[in-house]
C-alpha positions in Angstrom: 0.0 0.0 0.0 1.2 3.5 -0.8 2.6 5.2 2.2 0.7 8.5 1.7 -2.5 6.5 1.3 -1.8 4.6 4.5 -1.2 7.9 6.4 -4.5 9.3 5.0 -6.5 6.2 6.0 -5.1 6.2 9.5 -5.7 9.9 9.9 -9.3 9.5 8.7 -9.9 6.7 11.1 -8.3 8.7 13.9 -10.5 11.7 13.2 -13.8 9.8 12.9 -13.2 6.8 15.1 -14.2 8.7 18.3 -17.8 7.8 17.3 -17.1 4.1 17.8 -16.8 4.1 21.6 -19.7 6.6 21.7 -21.9 4.1 19.9 -20.8 1.3 22.2 -21.7 3.6 25.1 -25.2 4.2 23.7 -25.6 0.4 23.3 -24.5 -0.3 26.9 -25.8 2.9 28.5 -28.2 1.3 31.0 -25.3 -0.8 32.4 -22.9 2.2 32.8 -22.1 3.3 36.3 -22.2 7.0 37.1 -18.5 7.5 36.6 -18.5 5.7 33.3 -21.2 8.0 32.0 -18.5 10.8 32.2 -16.4 8.8 29.7 -19.5 8.3 27.6 -20.0 12.1 27.7 -16.3 12.6 26.8 -16.6 10.6 23.6 -19.9 12.2 22.8 -18.3 15.6 23.0 -15.3 14.3 21.0 -17.6 13.1 18.2 -19.5 16.4 18.2 -16.2 18.4 18.2 -14.9 16.5 15.2 -18.2 17.2 13.3 -18.2 20.9 14.2 -14.5 21.3 13.3 -15.1 19.6 9.9 -18.1 21.8 9.1 -16.1 24.9 10.3 -13.1 23.9 8.2 -15.2 23.3 5.1 -17.5 26.3 5.2 -15.8 29.0 7.3 -12.0 28.7 7.7 -9.5 25.9 7.1 -7.8 26.7 10.4 -10.0 25.0 13.0 -7.3 24.5 15.7 -9.0 26.9 18.1 -11.9 24.4 18.4 -9.6 21.6 19.6 -7.8 24.0 22.0 -11.0 24.7 23.8 -12.1 21.1 23.6 -8.9 20.1 25.3 -10.1 22.0 28.4 -13.4 20.1 28.5 -11.6 16.8 27.8 -9.1 17.3 30.7 -11.9 18.4 33.0 -14.1 15.4 32.3 -11.2 12.9 32.7 -10.2 14.5 36.1 -13.8 14.3 37.3 -13.9 10.7 36.2 -10.9 9.8 38.3 -12.1 12.0 41.2 -15.2 9.8 41.4 -13.0 6.7 41.8 -11.5 7.9 45.0 -13.2 8.1 48.4 -10.5 10.4 49.9 -11.9 13.9 50.2 -8.4 15.5 50.1 -7.6 13.8 46.8 -11.0 14.9 45.4 -10.3 18.5 46.4 -6.8 18.4 44.9 -8.2 17.0 41.6 -10.8 19.8 41.5 -8.0 22.3 42.1 -6.1 20.8 39.1 -9.2 21.5 37.0 -9.2 25.2 38.0 -5.5 25.6 37.5 -5.4 23.8 34.2 -8.3 25.9 32.9 -6.6 29.1 33.9 -3.2 28.1 32.3 -5.0 26.9 29.1 -7.0 30.1 28.6 -4.0 32.2 29.3 -1.8 30.2 26.9 -4.5 30.3 24.2 -4.8 34.1 24.5 -1.0 34.4 24.1 -0.5 32.1 21.1 -3.7 33.1 19.3 -6.3 30.9 17.7 -4.2 29.5 14.8 -1.7 27.5 16.9 -2.2 24.3 18.8 -1.9 24.7 22.6 1.2 22.5 23.1 1.8 23.5 26.7 -1.7 22.4 27.8 -1.4 19.2 25.9 1.8 18.3 27.7 0.3 19.2 31.1 -2.8 17.2 30.3 -0.8 14.2 29.3 1.3 14.2 32.4 -1.8 14.6 34.7 -3.7 11.7 33.0 -0.6 9.4 33.0 -0.2 10.0 36.7 -3.9 9.4 37.4 -3.9 6.1 35.4 -0.8 4.8 37.2 -2.2 5.8 40.6 -5.5 4.1 39.7 -3.7 0.9 38.6 -1.8 0.9 41.9 -5.1 1.3 43.9 -6.7 -1.6 42.0 -3.7 -3.9 42.6 -3.5 -2.9 46.3 -7.2 -3.4 47.1 -7.5 -6.6 44.9 -11.1 -6.0 44.3 -11.4 -8.0 41.1 -10.9 -11.8 40.8 -10.7 -11.3 37.0 -9.5 -7.8 36.2 -10.1 -8.3 32.5 -13.9 -8.2 33.3 -13.5 -4.7 34.9 -14.3 -1.8 32.5 -11.9 0.4 34.5 -9.0 -1.8 33.4 -9.7 -1.2 29.7 -10.4 2.5 30.1 -7.4 3.0 32.3 -5.2 1.1 29.8 -6.6 3.2 26.9 -5.8 6.5 28.6 -2.3 5.3 29.7 -1.3 4.1 26.3 -2.7 7.2 24.5 -1.4 9.9 26.7 2.0 8.4 27.4 2.5 7.5 23.8 1.5 11.0 22.6 3.6 12.7 25.3 6.6 10.8 24.0 5.8 11.8 20.4 5.3 15.4 21.4 8.7 15.6 23.0 10.4 14.2 19.8 8.3 16.2 17.4 9.8 19.5 18.5 13.3 18.3 17.5 12.0 16.8 14.2 10.2 20.0 13.2 13.5 21.8 13.4 15.8 19.1 11.9 13.8 16.6 9.9 10.4 17.8 8.8 9.7 14.7 6.7 10.3 12.4 9.6 8.1 14.6 11.7 5.1 14.0 9.5 5.8 10.2 9.4 6.2 10.2 13.2 2.7 11.5 13.7 1.3 8.4 12.0 1.8 6.9 15.5 -0.5 9.6 16.8 -3.3 8.1 14.7 -2.4 4.6 15.8 -2.6 5.6 19.5 -5.9 7.2 18.8 -7.3 4.0 17.3 -5.9 1.9 20.2 -7.7 4.3 22.6 -11.0 3.9 20.7 -10.7 0.1 20.8 -9.9 -0.1 24.5 -12.6 2.3 25.6 -15.1 0.4 23.4 -14.1 -2.9 25.1 -14.5 -1.1 28.5 -18.1 -0.1 27.6 -18.8 -3.6 26.4 -17.5 -5.2 29.6 -20.1 -3.3 31.7 -22.7 -6.0 31.1 -20.5 -8.7 32.6 -19.6 -9.3 36.3 -16.9 -6.9 37.4 -15.9 -8.8 40.5 
């Protein structure tokens, strides 16, 4: 297969694939616990954002980056709320809510500085670090409490794995992309094929997580 065609196909699936876990969420909605409904909301908003950005790009302005910059704030907020609901420690909940406020302030300030035409790289890096830490802490909590006899039946395992792979992988890509943009622009575009792959992996794992909600989670 032609390399450019493969890049295009992966990019297309990456952009539209967010609707897949959303559809799985609709199909399994009555089995979703309250915290999982936040993940359902996340992918519903993700699907809506992709649609709005496509329409805006087609009919108004090719540069639709500002839409994703503001969506990033909503995305991070929802993910942090999701993890805050998984902890019973009030201090941890308050710290997580404080992170939401601080992240929003930093993101809005950064967007106002860089303008609407550039991707908010700083907020993306902060978001990735926060989510990676939250997934690792959650895995540690699961292993420590030993709640599940078969962890593969637990939706949180698949959702946690999806977020960990996606945000850790993209943080790694983001670090190297700065160097490649300056020294090897062709390699930079090829490197971001992996961004599409990480997106697809995320969609698959979240979909499995929603699917597992009908099964016993203990």
